C-alpha positions as CSV (number, residue, x, y, z in Angstrom):
1,M,72.4,103.1,84.4
2,R,76.0,102.4,85.5
3,K,78.1,105.6,85.4
4,K,81.9,106.0,85.4
5,V,83.2,108.2,88.3
6,L,86.7,109.7,88.2
7,L,87.6,110.4,91.9
8,L,90.5,112.9,92.1
9,G,91.9,112.3,95.6
10,S,91.8,109.0,97.4
11,G,92.0,109.6,101.1
12,E,89.6,108.4,103.8
13,L,86.8,110.6,102.7
14,G,87.2,109.4,99.1
15,K,87.2,105.8,100.3
16,E,83.7,106.3,101.8
17,V,82.5,108.0,98.6
18,V,83.7,105.0,96.6
19,I,81.8,102.6,98.9
20,A,78.6,104.8,98.7
21,M,78.9,104.9,94.9
22,Q,79.4,101.2,94.5
23,R,76.4,100.5,96.7
24,L,74.5,102.4,94.0
25,A,76.0,100.2,91.3
26,Q,78.5,102.7,90.0
27,Y,82.1,102.2,88.6
28,V,84.8,104.3,90.3
29,I,88.4,105.1,89.2
30,A,90.4,106.4,92.2
31,V,93.3,108.8,91.5
32,D,96.0,110.1,93.8
33,N,99.7,110.9,93.8
34,Y,100.7,107.7,95.8
35,K,99.9,104.0,95.5
36,D,97.7,102.1,97.9
37,A,95.7,105.2,99.0
38,P,92.6,104.3,101.0
39,A,90.1,104.8,98.2
40,M,92.2,102.8,95.7
41,Q,91.8,99.8,97.9
42,V,88.1,99.6,97.3
43,A,87.8,101.2,93.8
44,N,87.2,99.4,90.5
45,E,90.4,100.9,89.1
46,F,93.1,103.4,90.2
47,E,95.7,105.7,88.7
48,V,98.8,107.2,90.3
49,I,99.6,110.7,88.9
50,N,100.6,114.2,90.0
51,M,97.2,115.9,89.9
52,L,99.0,119.3,89.8
53,D,100.3,118.3,86.3
54,G,97.6,119.5,83.9
55,D,98.8,117.4,81.1
56,E,98.7,114.2,83.3
57,L,95.2,115.2,84.4
58,D,94.1,115.7,80.7
59,R,95.6,112.3,79.9
60,I,93.6,110.5,82.6
61,V,90.3,112.2,81.7
62,E,90.8,111.4,78.0
63,K,91.7,107.8,78.9
64,H,88.7,107.1,81.1
65,K,86.1,109.5,79.6
66,P,84.2,109.6,82.9
67,D,80.5,110.6,83.4
68,F,81.5,112.5,86.6
69,I,84.7,114.1,87.7
70,V,84.7,114.2,91.5
71,P,87.5,116.2,93.3
72,E,88.3,115.1,96.8
73,V,91.4,117.2,97.6
74,E,92.9,120.6,97.0
75,S,96.1,119.7,95.1
76,I,94.6,119.6,91.6
77,R,95.1,121.7,88.6
78,T,91.5,122.9,89.0
79,E,91.6,125.5,86.2
80,R,91.5,122.5,83.8
81,F,88.0,121.8,85.0
82,Y,86.5,124.7,83.0
83,D,87.8,123.0,79.8
84,Y,86.4,119.7,80.9
85,E,82.9,121.2,81.3
86,K,83.2,122.8,77.8
87,Q,84.0,119.3,76.5
88,G,80.8,118.0,78.1
89,Y,82.1,116.4,81.2
90,V,80.3,116.9,84.5
91,V,82.5,118.3,87.3
92,I,81.1,117.8,90.9
93,P,79.7,120.1,92.1
94,S,80.9,122.4,89.3
95,A,84.1,123.7,87.8
96,K,83.5,127.0,89.4
97,A,82.9,125.5,92.8
98,A,86.0,123.3,92.7
99,N,88.2,126.1,91.3
100,F,87.0,128.7,93.8
101,T,87.1,126.5,96.9
102,M,90.5,125.0,96.3
103,N,91.9,128.5,96.9
104,R,91.0,130.5,100.1
105,K,91.4,133.7,98.2
106,S,88.8,133.0,95.6
107,I,86.2,131.8,98.1
108,R,86.8,134.6,100.6
109,D,86.5,137.3,98.0
110,L,83.3,135.7,96.7
111,A,81.8,135.5,100.1
112,A,82.9,138.9,101.5
113,S,83.0,141.2,98.5
114,E,80.5,139.8,96.0
115,L,77.9,138.1,98.2
116,K,78.3,140.4,101.3
117,I,78.4,137.5,103.7
118,N,79.8,138.3,107.1
119,T,83.4,137.2,107.6
120,A,86.4,138.1,109.7
121,K,88.6,141.0,108.5
122,Y,91.4,139.7,106.3
123,K,94.4,140.5,104.1
124,Y,96.5,138.4,101.7
125,A,100.3,138.2,101.8
126,S,102.8,136.7,99.3
127,S,105.9,137.6,101.3
128,L,107.0,138.0,104.9
129,K,106.9,141.8,104.5
130,E,103.3,141.7,103.3
131,L,102.3,139.4,106.1
132,K,103.6,142.0,108.6
133,V,101.4,144.6,106.9
134,G,98.4,142.2,107.1
135,V,99.0,141.6,110.8
136,L,99.0,145.3,111.4
137,Y,95.6,145.5,109.6
138,T,93.9,142.6,111.4
139,G,95.5,143.2,114.8
140,I,96.9,140.6,117.2
141,P,95.8,137.9,117.8
142,C,95.2,136.8,114.2
143,V,95.2,133.6,112.2
144,V,97.5,132.8,109.2
145,K,96.7,130.1,106.7
146,P,98.1,129.1,103.3
147,L,95.7,129.9,100.5
148,M,95.8,126.2,99.5
149,S,95.9,123.6,102.3
150,S,93.7,121.2,104.2
151,S,93.2,119.7,107.6
152,G,94.8,122.7,109.3
153,K,98.2,122.3,107.6
154,G,100.3,125.4,107.8
155,Q,97.8,127.2,110.1
156,T,99.1,129.4,113.0
157,I,97.6,131.7,115.5
158,I,99.8,134.8,115.9
159,K,99.8,135.9,119.5
160,S,102.7,138.3,119.4
161,E,105.0,140.0,116.8
162,A,107.6,137.3,117.5
163,D,105.3,134.7,116.0
164,I,105.1,136.4,112.5
165,E,108.2,135.0,111.0
166,K,107.5,131.5,112.3
167,A,104.0,131.7,111.0
168,W,105.2,132.6,107.5
169,A,107.7,129.7,107.4
170,Y,105.1,127.2,108.7
171,A,102.5,128.3,106.2
172,M,104.9,127.8,103.3
173,E,105.8,124.4,104.7
174,G,102.1,123.4,104.9
175,S,101.0,124.9,101.6
176,R,99.6,122.5,99.0
177,G,100.4,122.9,95.4
178,D,102.6,125.7,94.1
179,L,100.8,128.7,95.5
180,M,103.0,130.6,97.9
181,E,100.5,133.0,99.4
182,V,98.6,133.2,102.7
183,I,95.5,134.8,104.2
184,V,95.8,136.6,107.5
185,E,92.5,137.1,109.3
186,E,91.4,138.6,112.6
187,F,90.9,136.2,115.4
188,I,87.2,135.9,116.1
189,N,86.4,135.5,119.8
190,F,83.7,133.0,119.0
191,D,81.7,130.8,121.4
192,Y,81.9,127.7,119.2
193,E,82.3,126.7,115.6
194,I,80.1,124.5,113.5
195,T,80.0,122.6,110.2
196,L,76.7,122.8,108.3
197,L,76.6,120.0,105.8
198,T,74.6,121.4,102.9
199,L,73.1,119.2,100.2
200,T,72.4,120.9,96.8
201,Q,70.3,118.9,94.3
202,N,69.6,119.5,90.6
203,R,66.0,118.4,90.9
204,G,65.3,119.4,94.5
205,N,65.7,122.1,97.1
206,T,68.9,122.7,99.0
207,I,68.5,121.0,102.4
208,F,70.7,120.9,105.5
209,C,72.0,118.2,107.9
210,P,71.6,118.9,111.6
211,P,74.6,121.1,112.6
212,I,77.8,119.5,113.7
213,G,80.0,120.9,116.5
214,H,83.8,120.2,116.5
215,I,87.0,120.8,118.3
216,Q,90.3,121.5,116.5
217,E,94.0,121.1,117.6
218,R,96.9,122.2,115.4
219,G,94.3,123.4,112.9
220,D,92.9,119.9,112.4
221,Y,89.6,118.4,113.7
222,Q,89.9,116.1,116.7
223,Q,86.3,115.4,117.8
224,S,82.9,116.2,116.3
225,W,79.4,115.7,117.5
226,Q,75.9,115.9,116.0
227,P,73.8,117.8,116.7
228,I,75.2,120.8,118.4
229,I,72.6,122.7,120.3
230,M,72.5,126.3,119.1
231,D,70.3,129.3,118.9
232,E,67.6,128.9,116.2
233,L,68.2,132.3,114.8
234,H,72.0,131.6,114.5
235,L,71.2,128.3,112.7
236,K,68.8,130.0,110.3
237,T,71.4,132.7,109.6
238,A,74.0,130.1,108.8
239,Q,71.6,128.2,106.5
240,I,70.8,131.4,104.6
241,M,74.6,132.1,104.1
242,A,75.2,128.5,103.1
243,D,72.4,128.5,100.6
244,K,73.6,131.8,99.1
245,I,77.2,130.8,98.6
246,T,76.4,127.2,97.3
247,K,73.9,128.6,94.8
248,S,76.5,131.1,93.6
249,L,79.0,128.3,93.0
250,G,76.5,125.9,91.4
251,G,76.1,122.2,91.0
252,S,75.0,119.2,93.1
253,G,76.6,117.5,96.0
254,I,77.4,117.7,99.7
255,W,79.2,120.8,101.0
256,G,80.9,121.3,104.3
257,V,80.3,125.0,105.2
258,E,82.1,126.1,108.4
259,F,80.9,129.0,110.6
260,F,82.1,130.7,113.8
261,I,79.3,131.5,116.2
262,A,79.8,134.4,118.5
263,K,77.3,135.8,121.0
264,D,75.6,138.1,118.6
265,E,77.0,137.2,115.2
266,V,77.5,134.4,112.7
267,Y,80.7,134.5,110.7
268,F,81.4,132.5,107.5
269,S,84.7,130.7,107.8
270,E,85.4,128.2,105.0
271,L,83.8,125.9,102.5
272,S,84.5,122.5,101.1
273,P,82.6,121.3,98.0
274,R,82.7,117.7,99.1
275,P,82.3,115.5,102.3
276,H,83.9,117.1,105.3
277,D,86.2,115.5,107.9
278,T,84.0,116.6,110.8
279,G,81.1,115.0,108.9
280,M,82.6,111.5,109.7
281,V,80.3,111.6,112.7
282,T,77.5,110.8,110.3
283,L,79.1,107.3,110.0
284,A,77.7,106.7,113.5
285,G,74.1,106.5,112.0
286,T,73.1,109.9,113.2
287,Q,71.1,110.6,110.0
288,S,69.0,108.8,107.5
289,F,71.9,108.9,105.0
290,N,75.5,109.6,106.0
291,Q,77.3,112.5,104.2
292,F,78.9,110.2,101.6
293,E,75.6,108.6,100.7
294,L,74.1,112.1,100.3
295,H,77.0,113.1,98.1
296,A,76.6,110.0,95.9
297,R,72.8,110.5,95.6
298,A,73.2,114.2,94.6
299,I,75.8,113.3,92.0
300,L,73.6,110.6,90.5
301,D,70.4,112.9,90.6
302,I,68.7,110.5,93.1
303,P,66.4,112.9,95.1
304,V,66.7,113.2,98.9
305,L,63.6,114.7,100.5
306,D,64.9,115.4,104.0
307,I,67.7,114.5,106.4
308,P,66.2,113.7,109.8
309,L,68.3,113.2,112.9
310,L,67.9,109.6,114.0
311,R,70.2,109.7,117.1
312,N,73.0,111.7,118.7
313,G,76.5,110.8,117.7
314,A,80.2,111.7,118.2
315,S,83.5,111.0,116.5
316,A,87.2,111.1,117.7
317,V,90.2,110.7,115.6
318,V,92.8,108.0,115.8
319,L,96.3,109.6,115.3
320,A,99.7,108.3,114.4
321,H,102.6,109.6,116.5
322,K,105.6,108.5,114.5
323,E,106.7,108.6,110.8
324,S,107.0,105.4,108.8
325,N,106.6,104.4,105.2
326,N,105.4,101.0,106.1
327,F,101.8,99.9,106.4
328,P,101.0,100.4,110.1
329,I,99.9,97.7,112.5
330,F,97.0,98.5,114.8
331,T,96.7,97.1,118.3
332,G,94.0,97.6,121.0
333,L,91.1,96.8,118.7
334,E,89.8,94.2,121.0
335,E,89.8,96.6,123.9
336,A,88.3,99.4,121.8
337,A,85.4,97.1,120.9
338,K,84.3,96.6,124.5
339,F,82.5,100.0,124.7
340,K,78.7,99.8,124.1
341,N,77.1,101.7,121.2
342,T,80.5,102.4,119.5
343,D,82.3,101.6,116.3
344,F,85.6,102.4,114.7
345,K,87.0,102.7,111.2
346,I,90.6,102.2,110.2
347,F,91.3,104.1,107.0
348,G,94.1,101.9,105.5
349,K,96.7,104.6,104.9
350,P,100.0,103.0,103.8
351,A,102.3,105.3,105.7
352,T,102.3,107.3,108.9
353,R,103.5,110.7,110.1
354,C,103.2,112.5,113.4
355,Y,99.5,113.5,114.0
356,R,98.3,111.9,110.7
357,R,94.7,110.8,111.0
358,M,94.7,107.0,110.6
359,G,91.2,106.1,111.8
360,V,88.1,107.4,113.6
361,A,86.2,106.2,116.6
362,L,82.4,106.6,116.8
363,S,79.7,106.6,119.5
364,Y,76.0,107.0,119.3
365,G,72.8,106.9,121.4
366,A,70.3,109.1,123.2
367,E,72.9,110.5,125.7
368,E,74.1,114.1,125.7
369,T,76.7,114.6,123.0
370,S,79.3,115.6,125.6
371,E,79.0,112.0,127.0
372,L,79.3,110.6,123.5
373,V,82.4,112.6,122.7
374,E,84.1,111.2,125.9
375,R,83.1,107.7,124.9
376,A,84.5,108.1,121.4
377,K,87.7,109.5,122.8
378,N,88.0,106.5,125.1
379,V,87.6,104.2,122.1
380,A,90.2,106.1,120.1
381,N,92.6,106.0,123.0
382,K,92.5,102.2,123.1
383,I,93.7,102.0,119.5
384,K,97.5,102.2,119.0
385,V,99.2,102.8,115.7
386,N,102.5,100.9,115.5
């Protein structure tokens, strides 16, 4: 049966969700606060609204009466989702999940205080003065993040007391929505970090994708690879944590659960109740279904029995380096296409800014993932955003 999907947020991840949904014969309305967003270019319909305006959100839900409400970004008046569920709408994965994970405070308190999951030491701060107190508690170095942000926006590593004031200002600048508060957490001396894509299903068990390794710069992902080779005990510990927290939040869909892996410990870091940017590596055909297809199937209650690894893969981002409000022109595509066992995706964003993610390069094969990462980077470096 054809269902109506209201997608709240229309970036590159949302675009792939639309494609996955339409390949399963569904009807998608893409929503964002600007016209020509990537997902709008492939959706059946689109709406341009301020999703932080609860009345506007109510109007769109009432207008379209969707079977599923699927959030894809943080900047949404998520507390309205509880009312939608009472009215009989299905929020993906659930109103609780969307509301908790859009705010780092809610999800961290749930993990650390209620579920007793291992995390870094942390404090909250709603002023520069409180931030200084928090830094005293966690010690230096420490990490400061806005409670509501994505893709590393507003994130700073404090390495000395001189960094505190700059960290506060940068966090306020990078904060999404109207929440002017930060989390300051101890800097974990981890060996590496992973994303564990976790699939929850109404009529099936929770299952996990092979773990994904990734590298960040400026708080944003730059390269990812699958699988990352890791200690089996650490992987099992991460899976138990991911299962615990997703069950507590409820609902069906793909989740990007991030962990720091140290020599003797696994630390829960963050959680996204939707496809994850590092999970774009699955577009390289590493799995039986990519993360967007898994999300669509879980939403529609189409069972997935397992997620085997088919081949190794890697991804590297294509970045803009200047600001422009015009649709960018891409050059170097012919050169980028000359590498064997590679691909690239251009997202179709209508404007650029410095370090904005505009596309992704992919590589795949039986080689070591380190080789695949280098190949993906080589492809990405050939593509220029003008």
